[in-house]
C-alpha positions as CSV (number, residue, x, y, z in Angstrom):
1,X,122.0,57.5,99.4
2,X,122.2,58.6,95.4
3,X,122.4,62.4,95.9
4,X,122.2,65.0,93.1
5,X,123.1,68.4,92.8
6,X,120.4,70.0,90.6
7,X,120.6,73.9,91.3
8,X,123.2,75.6,93.6
9,X,122.2,75.3,96.6
10,X,119.4,72.6,96.3
11,X,120.1,68.9,96.3
12,X,117.9,65.4,95.3
13,X,118.3,62.7,97.8
14,X,116.4,59.7,96.6
15,X,113.6,58.9,99.5
16,X,110.9,57.8,100.2
17,X,108.5,61.4,100.1
18,X,106.9,60.9,96.6
19,X,107.2,64.2,94.7
20,X,104.3,66.2,93.4
21,X,104.0,64.9,89.2
22,X,102.4,69.2,88.9
23,X,101.9,72.3,90.8
24,X,100.1,71.6,93.8
25,X,97.9,74.6,95.7
26,X,98.7,74.4,99.4
27,X,97.1,76.2,102.3
28,X,99.3,77.3,105.4
29,X,97.4,78.3,108.9
30,X,98.9,80.1,111.5
31,X,100.1,83.0,112.6
32,X,101.4,86.1,109.6
33,X,103.4,88.7,109.6
34,X,103.7,90.6,106.5
35,X,106.4,93.1,106.2
36,X,107.9,95.2,103.6
37,X,110.9,97.0,102.6
38,X,113.1,97.9,99.5
39,X,111.0,96.6,97.2
40,X,110.3,93.3,98.5
41,X,108.2,92.0,101.0
42,X,108.1,89.1,103.8
43,X,105.3,86.5,104.6
44,X,106.7,85.4,107.7
45,X,104.8,83.0,109.4
46,X,104.0,79.6,112.3
47,X,101.9,77.1,110.7
48,X,99.1,75.3,113.3
49,X,99.7,71.6,113.2
50,X,102.7,70.5,112.4
51,X,104.1,73.7,114.0
52,X,106.8,75.0,111.8
53,X,107.9,78.5,109.9
54,X,107.5,79.7,106.8
55,X,108.8,82.1,105.0
56,X,108.0,83.4,101.3
57,X,110.5,86.5,99.5
58,X,108.0,88.4,96.9
59,X,109.6,91.3,94.7
60,X,107.6,93.6,93.6
61,X,106.7,95.3,90.7
62,X,109.0,98.4,90.5
63,X,106.7,100.5,88.7
64,X,103.9,100.4,91.2
65,X,105.4,99.1,94.8
66,X,102.9,99.1,98.0
67,X,104.0,98.9,101.7
68,X,101.9,96.7,103.3
69,X,102.5,95.7,107.6
70,X,100.2,93.5,109.3
71,X,100.3,91.1,112.0
72,X,97.6,88.4,112.6
73,X,96.0,85.1,112.3
74,X,95.1,83.2,108.8
75,X,96.2,81.3,105.7
76,X,98.7,81.6,103.1
77,X,97.7,80.1,100.0
78,X,100.6,79.1,97.5
79,X,101.0,77.0,94.6
80,X,104.2,74.7,94.9
81,X,105.8,73.9,91.6
82,X,108.0,70.5,90.5
83,X,111.6,71.0,89.3
84,X,112.0,69.7,85.6
85,X,113.7,66.7,85.7
86,X,113.2,65.3,89.1
87,X,111.6,62.0,89.2
88,X,108.3,61.6,91.9
89,X,109.9,59.5,94.8
90,X,112.8,61.9,95.7
91,X,112.9,64.4,98.8
92,X,114.4,67.9,98.1
93,X,117.0,69.2,100.6
94,X,116.0,72.9,100.0
95,X,113.4,75.5,99.5
96,X,110.1,74.4,98.1
97,X,110.1,75.7,94.4
98,X,106.8,77.5,94.0
99,X,105.2,79.1,91.4
100,X,105.3,83.3,91.3
101,X,101.6,84.0,93.1
102,X,100.2,83.5,96.9
103,X,97.4,84.7,98.3
104,X,97.4,85.9,102.1
105,X,93.8,85.8,104.1
106,X,93.7,87.3,107.3
107,X,90.7,85.7,109.8
108,X,90.2,89.6,109.9
109,X,88.8,89.5,106.8
110,X,91.7,91.4,104.8
111,X,93.4,90.3,102.0
112,X,96.5,90.3,100.0
113,X,97.1,89.0,96.2
114,X,100.8,88.8,95.0
115,X,100.9,87.9,91.0
116,X,103.8,88.0,88.9
117,X,102.9,88.4,84.8
118,X,101.4,85.4,83.2
119,X,100.0,83.8,86.9
120,X,96.3,83.3,87.7
121,X,95.9,84.4,91.9
122,X,95.1,81.9,94.0
123,X,91.4,82.6,94.8
124,X,91.0,80.3,98.0
125,X,87.2,80.9,99.4
126,X,84.8,83.1,100.8
127,X,84.4,86.5,100.3
128,X,88.3,88.3,101.7
129,X,89.7,86.1,98.7
130,X,87.4,87.8,96.3
131,X,88.1,90.6,97.7
132,X,92.1,90.9,97.8
133,X,94.1,93.8,97.3
134,X,96.1,92.7,94.2
135,X,100.0,93.2,94.7
136,X,102.4,93.2,91.5
137,X,105.1,90.7,91.6
138,X,108.0,90.1,89.8
139,X,109.2,86.8,92.1
140,X,108.2,85.1,95.5
141,X,110.5,82.3,96.3
142,X,109.7,80.1,99.3
143,X,113.3,80.5,101.5
144,X,112.6,78.0,104.7
145,X,113.3,74.9,104.6
146,X,114.6,71.9,106.7
147,X,117.4,69.3,106.5
148,X,115.7,66.9,108.3
149,X,116.8,67.3,111.5
150,X,117.3,70.8,113.7
151,X,115.9,73.8,113.2
152,X,114.5,74.9,109.7
153,X,116.4,77.3,108.0
154,X,115.8,80.0,105.6
155,X,113.4,81.9,108.0
156,X,115.5,85.7,108.2
157,X,112.8,88.1,107.5
158,X,115.9,90.4,107.5
159,X,117.5,89.1,104.8
160,X,114.9,89.2,102.2
161,X,114.4,92.8,102.8
162,X,117.5,93.8,101.6
163,X,117.8,96.1,98.9
164,X,118.8,94.8,95.4
165,X,121.9,95.6,93.8
């Protein structure tokens, strides 16, 4: 097995899974919980099929922080990012790298788009996405990951909401 340590906490293992050649827009659908605190926003959910937990941690722009609390069903749209220097055909053992943009569209019609400077918002389809509340972000991180066997890791919402510094 060929293992390379590229970024602290991230390992790349040669394997059968194909890495994306470029950014790829993805959608997770299921139950969603949004919580804010300490200048961060946690978007936690359980996707339907395949059943899996996920957690995105978003750092808000400190100039215009907003408080968001939501629990319900809907979709999370995000853009995965390839890791520079990692060729196609590798399995990544660590959180999926994502662009600094994410959109949540609730089934009840509410929607939020989190966008860092220089990024384009992910709008999806429908009226809710077009009327989404825009939240200025500085960083969007996907924290969850699976080691292939055992429970998903990186789904601690409280850790995401810890105040910085």
